[in-house]
C-alpha positions in Angstrom: 121.2 -122.2 208.1 122.7 -122.6 211.6 123.9 -119.3 213.2 127.2 -120.4 214.7 127.4 -117.3 216.9 124.3 -118.6 218.7 125.7 -122.2 219.1 127.8 -123.5 222.0 129.1 -127.1 222.1 131.2 -128.3 225.0 132.5 -131.7 226.1 130.9 -133.1 229.3 133.2 -136.2 229.2 134.6 -138.6 226.7 131.2 -139.6 225.4 128.8 -136.7 226.0 128.5 -133.1 224.8 126.3 -130.2 225.9 124.6 -128.3 223.0 123.1 -124.9 223.5 121.4 -123.1 220.6 119.4 -120.0 221.2 116.9 -121.2 224.0 117.4 -124.9 223.2 119.7 -126.9 225.5 120.5 -130.6 225.5 123.1 -133.0 226.9 123.5 -135.9 224.5 125.8 -138.8 224.0 127.9 -138.8 220.8 126.6 -142.3 219.9 123.0 -141.2 220.2 123.6 -138.0 218.1 124.9 -140.1 215.2 121.8 -142.3 215.1 119.2 -139.5 215.4 117.3 -138.1 212.5 116.2 -135.1 214.6 117.0 -133.8 218.0 114.3 -134.4 220.6 111.8 -131.8 221.6 112.4 -130.1 224.9 111.3 -127.1 227.0 111.9 -123.9 225.1 112.4 -126.2 222.1 113.2 -125.2 218.5 110.8 -126.0 215.7 111.0 -129.5 214.2 112.8 -128.3 211.0 115.3 -126.3 213.1 116.0 -129.2 215.4 116.6 -131.5 212.3 118.8 -128.9 210.7 120.8 -128.5 214.0 121.1 -132.3 214.3 122.5 -132.6 210.7 124.9 -129.7 211.4 126.2 -131.4 214.5 126.8 -134.7 212.6 128.6 -132.8 209.9 130.8 -131.1 212.5 131.2 -134.2 214.6 135.0 -134.3 214.4 135.1 -130.7 215.7 133.4 -131.7 218.9 135.1 -135.1 219.5 137.0 -136.9 220.7 137.9 -135.8 224.2 141.1 -133.6 224.2 143.1 -136.3 226.0 142.7 -138.8 223.2 145.3 -139.1 220.5 143.8 -139.6 217.0 145.8 -142.1 215.0 145.8 -143.1 211.3 145.9 -146.7 210.0 149.7 -146.4 209.5 150.1 -145.5 213.2 148.5 -148.8 214.4 151.8 -150.8 214.9 153.3 -148.1 217.1 150.1 -147.2 219.0 148.8 -150.7 219.7 151.7 -152.7 221.3 149.7 -155.9 221.5 149.4 -156.1 217.7 150.8 -159.4 216.5 150.9 -161.5 213.3 147.8 -163.8 213.2 148.3 -167.4 213.8 146.8 -169.9 211.4 143.8 -170.4 213.7 143.3 -166.6 214.0 143.4 -166.3 210.2 140.8 -169.1 209.9 138.5 -167.4 212.5 138.7 -164.1 210.6 138.0 -165.6 207.2 135.1 -167.6 208.5 133.4 -164.6 210.1 130.6 -162.9 208.2 131.5 -159.7 206.2 128.9 -156.9 206.5 130.0 -155.6 203.1 128.3 -158.5 201.5 125.1 -158.5 203.6 123.1 -156.2 201.2 123.9 -158.4 198.2 122.9 -161.5 200.2 119.6 -160.0 201.2 118.9 -158.9 197.7 119.6 -162.4 196.5 117.3 -163.9 199.0 114.6 -161.4 198.1 114.8 -162.1 194.4 114.6 -165.9 195.2 111.5 -165.4 197.3 109.7 -163.3 194.7 110.5 -165.9 192.0 109.3 -168.8 194.1 106.0 -167.0 194.9 105.5 -166.2 191.2 105.6 -169.9 190.3 103.7 -171.4 193.2 100.8 -169.0 193.6 97.3 -170.3 192.8 96.5 -170.1 189.1 100.1 -169.4 188.1 101.4 -170.8 184.8 104.6 -172.7 185.7 105.8 -172.5 182.1 108.9 -170.4 181.7 107.6 -166.9 180.8 109.8 -163.9 180.1 109.5 -163.0 183.8 110.8 -166.3 184.9 113.8 -165.9 182.6 114.5 -162.4 184.0 114.3 -163.7 187.6 116.8 -166.5 186.8 119.2 -164.1 185.1 119.0 -161.7 188.1 119.7 -164.6 190.4 122.7 -165.6 188.3 124.1 -162.1 188.3 123.8 -161.6 192.0 125.4 -165.0 192.7 128.3 -164.3 190.4 128.8 -160.8 191.9 128.6 -162.0 195.5 131.2 -164.8 195.0 133.4 -162.5 192.9 133.5 -159.9 195.8 134.3 -162.7 198.3 137.1 -164.1 196.1 138.6 -160.6 195.6 138.4 -160.0 199.4 140.2 -163.2 200.2 142.9 -162.4 197.6 143.5 -159.1 199.4 144.0 -160.9 202.7 146.2 -163.6 201.1 148.4 -161.0 199.5 149.3 -159.3 202.8 150.5 -160.0 206.3 147.5 -160.1 208.6 147.9 -158.8 212.2 145.5 -158.5 215.0 145.0 -157.1 218.6 142.3 -156.6 221.1 140.5 -153.3 221.0 137.3 -151.7 222.2 134.5 -149.8 220.4 134.7 -146.0 221.2 131.7 -144.8 219.2 129.2 -146.0 216.5 127.1 -144.6 213.8 124.7 -145.7 211.1 123.9 -144.4 207.6 120.6 -145.0 205.8 119.8 -144.8 202.1 116.7 -145.8 200.2 117.8 -149.4 199.9 120.1 -150.2 202.8 121.3 -149.4 206.3 125.0 -149.5 207.1 126.7 -149.5 210.5 130.1 -148.3 211.5 132.4 -148.1 214.6 135.6 -146.5 215.6 137.9 -148.4 218.0 140.5 -147.5 220.7 142.8 -149.0 223.2 140.7 -147.8 226.2 143.6 -145.6 227.3 144.4 -142.7 224.9 144.7 -143.9 221.3 141.6 -143.7 219.0 141.7 -145.0 215.4 140.3 -142.3 213.1 138.8 -144.6 210.5 135.2 -145.7 210.7 135.0 -149.5 210.1 131.9 -151.1 208.8 130.3 -153.6 211.2 127.2 -155.7 211.3 123.9 -154.9 213.0 124.5 -157.1 216.0 127.9 -155.5 216.7 126.2 -152.1 216.4 123.6 -153.0 218.9 125.6 -155.1 221.4 129.3 -154.7 220.5 131.9 -153.5 222.9 135.1 -155.5 222.8 136.6 -157.3 219.8 139.6 -157.7 217.5 141.2 -155.2 215.2 142.7 -156.7 212.0 145.5 -154.9 210.2 146.7 -155.9 206.7 150.2 -154.9 205.8 152.0 -155.2 202.5 155.4 -153.9 201.5 155.6 -152.1 204.8 152.3 -150.2 204.3 148.8 -150.6 205.7 146.4 -151.8 202.9 143.3 -152.2 205.1 141.8 -152.6 208.6 138.7 -154.5 209.9 137.0 -155.2 213.2 135.3 -158.3 214.4 133.3 -158.6 217.7 134.5 -161.3 220.1 132.3 -164.4 220.2 130.2 -164.9 223.2 131.1 -168.0 225.3 
């Protein structure tokens, strides 16, 4: 367990903090902290287990250390009053948004591709029996299930968009993080207006946006005067 009496965390600026724990001291960016599995070894370093435990503690207490005191944390419902450039999407903006890939479906798509590859290899490998064995039937059933699930998700997502008024405005990425599980890696970002308003919600993004993203569009869905969802899309490179 981390002894909080031995821990000191201070803001260096809007993006970096200084961590001092016992004899261990490090200056680290908030973005880097959220992607690490363990804090790096340094002079007068803690043991590997202690550095990993400290890293996990800092991630858990992330909101305590950030953002910079001058920033105003806003909720989804505060977006219209905090982002004055927010406007109703034109037909072209709606089309661009709907045509953009959705990272929520990426894992299902990858699983679908993986199952298809395994099935193809199973029937074309040397000496294989092309007759429909029970394994072939199972592969086909799995493919059907994934296809139906994937398109069901996408139809449901479009209905949500169609049932609300869609707004957009330009925003910038403030910080990013990723989460890993046994089967997938997911990426998230928080956005701000580059002055003093930071949206509290972490929005799921794709890997390219996580690695290279900076400026993009915030999308805000409103129905019956209430926010029913937000999304972020990176601006396309010219």
